[in-house]
C-alpha positions, 0 to 999 in steps of 0.5 A: 904429519911430523912435529916440524910440520905442525910447528910450521902450521902454528907459525902461520897463526903468529905471522906478522900482519899484512894488509896486502892481498897475498904477501910473497912470504905467506904464499911461499910458506903455503906452497912449501908446506903443500909440497912437503906434506902433499896436502892443500894448505889454506888460511882465512885472513881478516881485513887487518891481515891477521890469520884467523884459521889455518886449514889443512885438507887432503891432496884435492880438497880443502874443508873449511871450518864452521865459521857461521853462515849468518850474513850481516846484510845482503850487500856486506861481505864476510870480512874474510878472504881464503888463500890456499895452495895447490899442487901443480895447478891454480885452478879454482874448484867448484868448492872454492866458488861455493864457499865464496858464495855461501860464506860471502867471502871477500875473495878466494885465491889459489896459489900454484905450488911448483915442484920446488915448492915455489909459488907460481900462477895465482887464480882468484875470484870475487862476487859481482852482481849479475847482469839482471841485478837480482843475483851474483856471479863470480869474476875470475882473475889470473896472474902468472906471478905474484910480481904481477899483482898490483892490487890495493886490497882494502880500497878494492874491497870497499869499492866492491861492497859499495858497488854491491850495495848500489846494485842491491838498491836497484834490484829491490825496488819491487817491494816485499820481502825477498823470498824463494819458492820450492815446489816438489812434484812427485809422481802422484801429484796432480794439478801442479800448475794450479798449485804453483799459480796459487802459491804465487798468489798467496805469496803476493797477498802475504807481501812476499816477493818471490825472486825465483821458483825451484821445481824438483821432480822426485819419485817421492819426497825426501823424509828429512829435507823434502828435496834431499841434501844436494838439492838443498845445498843448491837451493841455499846457494841460489838464495844467497845469490839472489839475496832471498831472506825467506824460503817458502815450501809449496808442501807442508813441512812436518816439525822435524823437516822444518828444523832440519832445513832451517838449521842447514840453510840459516834462512827463515823457512815457512810452508804453505799452511804457515803462509795462509795463517799469516794471510788470515792474521792480516785480514782478521778484523772481528774478535771472533776472527782473531781468536780463530786465527790465534787458535789455528796458529797455536795448534800449528806451533804446538808440535814445534814447541821444542827446546829453544833453537834457531829453527823455532826462533825463525818462526817469530815475526814477519811473513808466516809469524804475524797475528794475534798469536805471534807473541805466544809462540814461545810459551811452553806446552802446558801454557799453550794447551791452557790457551788453546782450551780457553780460546776454544771455550770462548769460540764456543760461546760465540758459536752459541750466540750465532746459533741463537741469531740463526734461530730467530731467523728461522722463527721469522721464516727468513730465507738465508742465501750464502755466497760461496766460492774459491777465494778471490772470486768476487763474493764480497763485491757481489754482496756490496752490489746487491745490498749496498753494503760496504764490505772491504774488497781487494783483488787478493786472496782471503781479503774476507775472513769474517762472515758478513750478512745483509738483508736483501728486499724483494717486492711483495714484502719478501726479504732474505739474508745474504751472507758473504763467506770466507773463500775456499781453497784447494787442500784446506789445511787441517789447522785452518778448519777451525778458522772456517767454523763460522762460515760452515755454521752459516752454510748449514742453515742456508736455504740456497748456495750461490757458488761464484766462479771467476770466469777470467781464470784458466783454472775454472774447472779445477776451482769448481771441483775444489769447492764441490769437494769441500762441500762434500766433505762437509756433508753439504753437497745436497744443498740447493745451489746456483752456479754463477760465473763472475767477471765476464767483463774480463773475457770475450762475450761469446766465450762467456756465453758459451762457458755459462751455457756449458755449465748451466750457469748464470753469467754476471759482472758483480760490479755491474747491477744491470747484469744481476737481474737473471741472478735475482730472478733465479733466487726468487724462483728457487726460494719462493716458487720452487720453495713453496712447492717443496714445502707444500709437498713436504707438508702433504707427506707429513700429513699422510704419514701422520694419518697412516700412523693414526690408523695403525692398530695399537700394540 
């Protein structure tokens, strides 16, 4: 550009203040400069009428400077308006509307520059709440001449923000932190519908109100942002439209992906593991449970403890950052390792105490029965009904984190120890395996496993297989097991009977003692009738082996 053009652009920054929407003088200077340099020229004005930025684009597009995307609130506008000129057209572009939404500008206006450099038609737009009240639309206006513009700008903006605030109060009455779920479905992905339903239940348990779910089909996940740059920009706009504050990804993010997405969107970004850790932090009650959760949080956060940046700061507090470890996530790596080592030592000590208690049970020859199953299958409710215990029960995932054991007495001076365990879940994250340690120790010493299944869900088979897969990974697939279908009161009687018959399972309602008789009879038969036979057979084989060894010639 010529020196005269640069001087003219600099003069725009020193122009007299005007609180009018678009003054004729400003519009004329913009159109004249556009005609002279054949480029789009725009200005960002604050509400006092001062020009904060002068921007020069090319012949078709204007590239705005980085003015920051952090919002002051879901109903507050930026306090800046964009006015730009354009050759032979006043049409608002897609980029204009994108900037309007992403930056939450007061409004965007385009002034058409005629062949003589005179301002002609003007198109402008501002944000409004959509008809559902949970997002934003753009309301466009058009005038053929600046003389037709009759707008008191400041009263208009104040009224607009008041209207946005009123609609926002109505749209957030459902409670919970507003968020958006992103799920990437690849070619090799299986059980995607089950995973999505599970994520919605996890979000509900954590107190996250999902405003929308975005599902993307990809051949393989993008290594940097999981969804790709273009899709991420679209997701960011959707979050701004809906007022979402948390971006939840259905897949686990590696540290670099979390940082890249967080830096690009200026939103709090969490993944599936972080969401489950948050639920664990809410539900941990015992000292051991809290230590297990803190250990899992630290192991998750350790690879993310890089130099302080905005991505790390968004891990602090709220959903995905609660629990006993939340105040320790900003410590350096050395102190994190020290804390991890100390927690592991304390957890090992608790493990030794539990081991001594189990050894006493063995000495008294008291059988142990563990209730296992998918999370929210009704395990705690069954324990309460059978033993008159008072374990807290809620209709949500992972309401029980700490194992609870109670005695159950039978006739003939028989008794057993019944243990409620933490629920299993599909694809258990490795950071959470330590949090299951207490449960796994109980399972190893159990004489019988009661696998409880929610008969009312449409994901029965998938949940059964998920539990069996975890048992196989733990080397417990050979443990004696009773398959029990719970919540039969929520399904048709005939369907419940057919379902139990097809799986050779026992149908029950954990809330109704009258339905538990077949289960109690089966436990007695497995533990004492069949158990005695197996024990006698084992003793007989041991005697035969001992006799055989005694007859063997000495060497």
